[in-house]
VMD Tcl script that draws the C-alpha trace (Angstrom):
set ca {
  {135.57 49.22 34.76}
  {131.92 49.65 34.41}
  {130.17 50.86 37.74}
  {126.38 50.83 37.20}
  {123.68 51.41 39.77}
  {121.14 48.64 40.23}
  {118.71 48.33 37.26}
  {115.51 46.60 36.51}
  {115.99 43.28 34.73}
  {114.25 44.50 31.65}
  {116.28 47.74 31.26}
  {119.37 45.73 31.68}
  {118.52 43.83 28.49}
  {119.14 46.83 26.48}
  {122.37 48.12 28.06}
  {124.91 49.11 25.51}
  {127.81 50.78 27.42}
  {130.01 48.18 29.14}
  {128.87 45.12 27.07}
  {131.05 43.71 24.41}
  {128.32 44.12 21.71}
  {129.81 47.28 20.23}
  {133.15 45.43 19.72}
  {131.62 42.40 18.01}
  {128.87 44.10 16.09}
  {130.72 43.85 12.80}
  {131.55 40.24 13.31}
  {127.87 39.47 14.01}
  {127.10 41.34 10.83}
  {129.32 38.86 8.96}
  {127.37 35.94 10.43}
  {124.18 37.67 9.43}
  {125.46 37.92 5.82}
  {126.44 34.24 5.90}
  {122.89 33.40 7.00}
  {121.51 35.45 4.07}
  {123.88 33.60 1.67}
  {122.78 30.19 3.13}
  {119.14 31.09 2.50}
  {119.80 32.22 -1.12}
  {121.90 29.19 -1.90}
  {119.77 26.65 -0.09}
  {117.95 25.27 -3.04}
  {121.16 25.16 -5.15}
  {123.35 23.15 -2.64}
  {120.31 21.03 -1.82}
  {120.02 20.03 -5.39}
  {123.67 18.93 -5.35}
  {122.84 16.64 -2.33}
  {124.97 18.72 0.06}
  {123.40 18.77 3.42}
  {124.83 19.78 6.81}
  {123.02 18.37 9.79}
  {122.85 19.77 13.35}
  {124.38 16.66 14.96}
  {128.06 17.61 14.51}
  {127.35 21.16 15.33}
  {125.69 20.19 18.52}
  {128.74 18.10 19.58}
  {131.14 20.76 18.53}
  {129.03 23.45 20.33}
  {129.28 21.58 23.61}
  {133.07 21.26 23.27}
  {133.44 24.99 22.38}
  {131.39 25.94 25.37}
  {133.47 23.91 27.63}
  {136.70 25.48 26.26}
  {135.34 29.01 26.31}
  {134.14 28.50 29.91}
  {137.62 27.28 30.91}
  {139.36 30.23 29.14}
  {136.99 32.77 30.66}
  {137.69 31.22 34.12}
  {141.43 31.71 33.59}
  {141.03 35.22 32.38}
  {138.71 36.13 35.23}
  {141.20 34.55 37.71}
  {143.97 36.83 36.31}
  {141.42 39.80 36.90}
  {140.61 38.79 40.45}
  {144.42 38.27 41.34}
  {145.21 41.68 39.85}
  {142.34 43.27 41.86}
  {143.52 41.66 45.08}
  {147.05 42.78 44.57}
  {146.03 46.42 44.00}
  {143.87 46.14 47.12}
  {146.82 44.95 48.97}
  {148.80 47.94 47.73}
  {146.43 50.15 49.27}
  {146.58 48.25 52.57}
  {150.42 48.41 52.58}
  {150.60 52.09 51.73}
  {148.26 52.91 54.65}
  {150.24 50.65 57.03}
  {153.58 52.13 56.10}
  {152.50 55.57 56.68}
  {150.58 54.79 59.81}
  {153.76 53.13 61.24}
  {156.06 56.00 60.37}
  {153.55 58.64 61.80}
  {153.30 56.50 65.03}
  {156.99 56.28 65.42}
  {157.98 59.73 64.42}
  {155.11 61.93 65.56}
  {157.16 65.05 65.97}
  {158.62 65.01 62.37}
  {155.75 65.35 59.98}
  {158.06 66.26 57.18}
  {159.44 62.66 57.14}
  {155.94 61.24 56.90}
  {155.33 63.58 53.80}
  {158.65 62.30 52.18}
  {157.48 58.75 52.63}
  {153.95 59.46 51.43}
  {155.40 61.08 48.26}
  {157.50 58.05 47.57}
  {154.51 55.74 48.14}
  {152.23 57.68 45.87}
  {154.81 57.85 43.21}
  {155.20 54.12 43.39}
  {151.46 53.57 42.85}
  {151.30 55.90 39.85}
  {154.42 54.62 38.45}
  {153.11 50.94 38.57}
  {150.00 52.14 36.75}
  {151.99 53.72 33.98}
  {154.37 50.84 33.77}
  {151.55 48.39 33.29}
  {149.63 50.40 30.92}
  {152.80 51.54 29.07}
  {151.92 55.30 29.41}
  {154.24 58.16 30.03}
  {154.97 58.65 33.74}
  {157.13 61.77 33.72}
  {154.37 64.23 34.70}
  {153.26 62.28 37.82}
  {156.85 61.53 38.89}
  {157.83 65.25 38.50}
  {154.72 66.16 40.51}
  {155.40 63.88 43.50}
  {159.23 63.51 43.39}
  {160.41 66.90 42.81}
  {163.60 66.37 44.84}
  {164.75 63.28 42.79}
  {165.99 62.63 39.27}
  {162.68 61.66 37.83}
  {164.02 61.33 34.37}
  {166.53 58.57 35.37}
  {163.66 56.80 37.12}
  {161.42 56.98 34.01}
  {164.14 55.77 31.71}
  {164.94 52.85 33.93}
  {164.12 49.24 32.75}
  {161.96 48.94 35.99}
  {161.01 52.35 37.24}
  {158.97 50.88 40.03}
  {161.90 49.15 41.45}
  {163.95 52.30 41.43}
  {161.30 53.89 43.58}
  {161.41 50.87 45.85}
  {165.15 51.46 46.09}
  {164.50 55.04 47.11}
  {161.99 53.90 49.84}
  {164.58 51.34 51.16}
  {167.35 54.09 51.20}
  {164.96 56.42 53.08}
  {164.23 53.83 55.63}
  {167.97 52.92 55.95}
  {168.70 56.60 56.53}
  {166.11 56.76 59.34}
  {167.77 53.74 60.95}
  {171.32 55.23 60.59}
  {170.14 58.51 62.24}
  {168.59 56.55 65.06}
  {164.92 57.44 64.41}
  {164.02 53.75 63.93}
  {165.24 50.88 65.98}
  {166.34 47.49 64.53}
  {163.11 45.89 65.52}
  {160.92 48.66 63.96}
  {163.20 48.64 60.95}
  {162.50 44.98 60.40}
  {158.76 45.49 60.84}
  {158.63 48.39 58.35}
  {160.85 46.60 55.87}
  {158.38 43.69 55.76}
  {155.79 46.08 54.41}
  {158.26 47.26 51.83}
  {158.81 43.68 50.80}
  {155.16 43.52 50.31}
  {155.29 46.36 47.79}
  {157.99 44.36 46.01}
  {155.68 41.36 45.88}
  {152.86 43.43 44.45}
  {155.20 44.74 41.74}
  {156.34 41.20 40.91}
  {152.76 39.89 40.77}
  {151.61 42.62 38.49}
  {154.58 42.14 36.16}
  {154.01 38.40 36.10}
  {150.41 38.90 34.95}
  {151.26 41.58 32.46}
  {154.12 39.89 30.86}
  {152.79 36.25 30.88}
  {149.80 35.96 28.63}
  {147.58 32.93 28.16}
  {149.51 30.65 25.72}
  {148.98 31.85 22.22}
  {148.39 28.40 20.70}
  {145.48 27.67 23.15}
  {143.95 31.05 22.43}
  {144.26 30.57 18.70}
  {142.62 27.15 18.46}
  {139.59 28.53 20.59}
  {139.44 31.56 18.41}
  {139.51 29.68 15.10}
  {137.06 27.09 16.26}
  {134.66 29.66 17.38}
  {134.60 31.58 14.08}
  {134.55 28.41 11.93}
  {131.63 27.19 13.91}
  {129.71 30.51 13.54}
  {130.53 30.71 9.75}
  {129.17 27.22 8.97}
  {126.25 27.29 11.49}
  {123.76 29.04 9.13}
  {124.13 26.25 6.50}
  {123.19 23.58 9.14}
  {120.17 25.70 10.42}
  {118.65 26.65 7.12}
  {117.00 23.20 6.17}
  {114.87 23.33 9.31}
  {114.52 27.07 10.06}
  {114.64 28.62 6.55}
  {113.85 32.36 6.93}
  {114.36 32.22 10.81}
  {118.03 31.19 10.24}
  {119.41 34.76 10.55}
  {117.74 35.36 13.87}
  {118.74 32.08 15.41}
  {122.28 32.03 13.95}
  {123.13 35.62 15.11}
  {121.89 34.83 18.63}
  {123.93 31.62 18.93}
  {127.01 33.45 17.41}
  {126.45 36.36 19.88}
  {126.88 33.94 22.81}
  {130.15 32.34 21.50}
  {131.77 35.43 20.02}
  {130.96 37.62 23.05}
  {132.50 35.07 25.40}
  {135.57 34.99 23.28}
  {135.84 38.80 23.11}
  {135.31 39.10 26.89}
  {138.05 36.54 27.59}
  {140.55 38.60 25.43}
  {139.42 41.76 27.33}
  {140.00 40.34 30.83}
  {143.14 38.52 29.93}
  {145.03 41.83 30.42}
  {143.24 43.37 33.44}
  {145.59 46.42 33.44}
  {144.36 47.86 30.13}
  {141.87 50.62 29.39}
  {139.09 48.53 28.13}
  {135.62 49.05 29.66}
  {135.91 45.97 31.89}
  {139.57 46.40 32.92}
  {140.69 47.55 36.39}
  {140.18 51.25 37.19}
  {143.83 51.95 37.82}
  {143.41 55.79 37.74}
  {140.80 55.60 40.35}
  {142.90 53.24 42.46}
  {145.85 55.51 42.37}
  {143.50 58.46 43.06}
  {142.19 56.71 46.19}
  {145.73 56.02 47.52}
  {146.68 59.51 47.13}
  {143.48 60.71 48.84}
  {144.11 58.37 51.83}
  {147.85 59.22 52.21}
  {147.29 62.94 51.95}
  {144.49 62.86 54.43}
  {146.57 60.78 56.81}
  {149.17 63.66 56.71}
  {146.49 66.39 57.11}
  {147.42 67.96 53.82}
  {145.19 70.56 52.17}
  {145.82 69.60 48.55}
  {143.74 66.39 48.64}
  {142.51 65.58 45.10}
  {138.83 65.09 44.26}
  {137.69 61.42 44.16}
  {137.36 60.07 40.67}
  {133.77 58.99 39.77}
  {132.29 57.04 36.85}
  {131.68 59.18 33.75}
  {128.25 59.43 32.04}
  {128.79 56.05 30.42}
  {129.37 54.57 33.91}
  {132.95 53.85 33.09}
  {135.59 54.28 35.91}
  {139.07 54.50 34.45}
}
mol new
graphics top color blue
foreach p $ca { graphics top sphere $p radius 0.5 }
foreach p [lrange $ca 0 end-1] q [lrange $ca 1 end] { graphics top cylinder $p $q radius 0.2 }
display resetview
């Protein structure tokens, strides 16, 4: 995620890091090349009586803009829902640890056990969504458990939820937690399960491919033929106007693709590393631990991973 301080509007016009311009620069250069071809071939295809007018492009442009707007709205809705679920994850972690510390104030080792399981769940969820190795974080946080079996499971996060449930059940069997308190704490554990299922739903259910494909094809066909419709009226100004119009459509298409999977590592995706880091800092501070990690900050390119 790009986290920039407030900038003057004029300076913001020239921002590079965080924009999709770096990703679509080659595609814009192709449109520039097509504009040059249109200028060079203008007299030739005009002599043949071939002439593209702006009327169909105006109608098609309005239709593409509507479809791109809808697709970006869907992608941003997925991004927003994912951010809300990770925010809810932080709330539930705090609530669970606060409940246990309030119920068992004389047994801090139990609060540390639960905090380790909760931190492991958060890091495991991050790795599961990003499809990255989780062995190191699991070994760091769950030294007393078979981390290899968890990592090799079809749903590692669900295995950690099972460990949390078993930990809670053991406290109930030993009489540390009454039935009423057990039910209250178990509701928060169910919230963790809901967060896991929601993140898996977003990650495993992309926007229908056929819908993405038709918008993608239409955008690039429009941008390819646009110079030939502009050149009769604009002549040598065709490259400038054509590239500017293409930048609008292609950048919206590229941004929708980037936001479709909010759990990735693209510049505008969710900063899952920073979120896990925030959860670990909160839980360790609640347990008065000394090994609290440093808060992750944006790098020199204003990107927070």
